[in-house]
Each structure stands twice: as C-alpha cells, then as structure tokens.
C-alpha positions, 0 to 999 in steps of 0.5 A, spaced: 452 305 334 459 304 332 461 297 329 468 295 326 469 295 319 474 291 315 481 292 317 478 293 324 477 300 323 471 303 327 465 306 322 459 309 324 452 306 322 447 310 319 440 309 321 438 304 316 443 300 318 441 300 325 434 298 323 436 293 319 441 289 323 436 288 329 430 287 325 433 283 319 427 285 315 425 289 309 426 296 309 420 300 306 418 307 305 411 309 307 409 310 300 412 303 298 408 300 304 402 303 302 403 301 294 404 294 297 398 294 301 393 297 295 396 291 291 394 286 296 387 289 297 386 289 290 388 282 289 384 279 295 378 283 294 377 284 286 382 279 283 381 273 287 373 273 287 373 275 279 377 268 278 372 264 283 367 267 279 370 265 272 371 258 275 364 257 277 361 260 271 366 254 267 363 249 272 356 251 270 357 251 263 360 244 264 366 246 261 371 242 265 373 237 260 381 236 259 382 240 253 379 246 256 384 251 255 380 257 258 379 253 264 387 252 264 388 259 263 384 261 269 387 256 274 394 258 272 392 266 273 389 263 280 395 260 282 399 266 280 394 271 284 395 266 290 402 266 290 403 273 289 398 274 295 402 269 299 409 273 297 406 280 299 403 277 306 410 274 307 413 281 306 409 284 311 411 280 316 418 281 315 417 289 313 419 295 317 416 301 315 421 307 315 418 313 319 420 320 316 425 322 321 429 315 319 430 317 312 437 320 312 438 327 309 445 328 311 447 322 306 444 317 301 440 311 304 433 308 303 428 313 302 432 318 301 430 323 295 436 324 291 438 330 286 444 328 282 447 331 276 449 327 270 456 330 269 457 327 262 450 330 259 450 336 265 443 333 266 440 334 273 434 329 275 431 326 282 431 319 284 428 316 290 433 310 293 428 304 295 429 297 297 429 292 291 422 290 293 419 297 291 424 299 286 421 302 279 425 305 275 419 308 270 417 312 277 425 314 279 425 309 284 432 306 284 433 300 288 439 300 293 442 294 290 442 296 283 449 299 280 446 306 281 443 305 288 449 302 290 454 307 288 450 313 291 448 309 298 452 313 304 454 319 299 453 326 301 451 332 297 457 334 293 460 327 292 462 325 285 460 318 284 462 313 278 459 306 277 459 301 271 452 301 268 449 297 263 450 302 258 457 304 260 461 308 266 457 313 269 459 319 273 454 323 277 455 329 282 450 328 288 446 335 289 442 334 294 438 329 299 431 330 302 426 326 304 
C-alpha cells in the first residue's frame, strides 16, 4: 500500500505501518501482550485483595486515626494499583497484537528479533524491537522510540546504522532479522 513520502515521492509501507494507520492503536508482540495480561491478573487477583485485607485489618484494630501513616501508605498503594489496572485495561482496549506473520524479517519492525554487531567493539548481540509499553532494556527489549530502535527501524540485514546514544555515537551493522 504505497503512500507519499515528503517531497511527493512514493514509498512502500511496511506491515506495521499498515496496521498502525487504520487502527491507530498500540502494537504489541504476542509475548508483550501475555506479560501485560499476567500483570493485570496479578494486580486484580492478588494485589487488590491483599490491599483490601490490610485496610480491613486496620479498621478492625481501630487504626483509622488521622496520624496513621501505615494506613496512608496502604491507601497510596491502593491508588497506585488501581491506576495501573485502569492503565492496563485502557491499553488492552487500544492494542493490536501482532500475528507472527506480521512481524517483518526483511527489515526491522516492531517484533523483529535483530542480531547486530557493534562495529566499535566487534561485539554481536540480539535485541527485539518493541513498542515503548513493553520495552525493557534489561531483557533486550528495545523501544522503537529509543535512539537505537529509531535508528534500526526499517533497515535490512547488511545495513550499517549510526545513531547518537547517551554515551556517544554508536555504529552497528544489522546481521540478521528474525521473528
């Protein structure tokens, strides 16, 4: 489905762009969707009842004085949990879970597992490009909005990329792209 690029040139949209335009929502990998579902279930089935029990316990012990900092902490935790539950439900209402065949392997897109080589240190590693909602650099899940994700997005195996990272300019070579 071609569109017009700046300057009137036609460009070919990748699958993720085709999905994003009509739906206007959040793209999630199947793994990211599952992790968010597990988090929502934990918050609603475990954390919410635990907090309610702690509040009831405080009520039974007559600990509802105005200077009860423990109760204030529990109420703050309750507010945080309820906000996160609402946030997750909102995400699910606006999310599109990518099917495996919608994750591109000919170029980097959301869901792509990318093997790159750091050209400065000759160090090869893998990252998965994901939406910012499911990014977790400690698990090698890189946001498509991060400097590295933005630089990789749309590139193919064999391409060299250069981008500005917080610790300075980085140069990588895309080795392979898989699902």
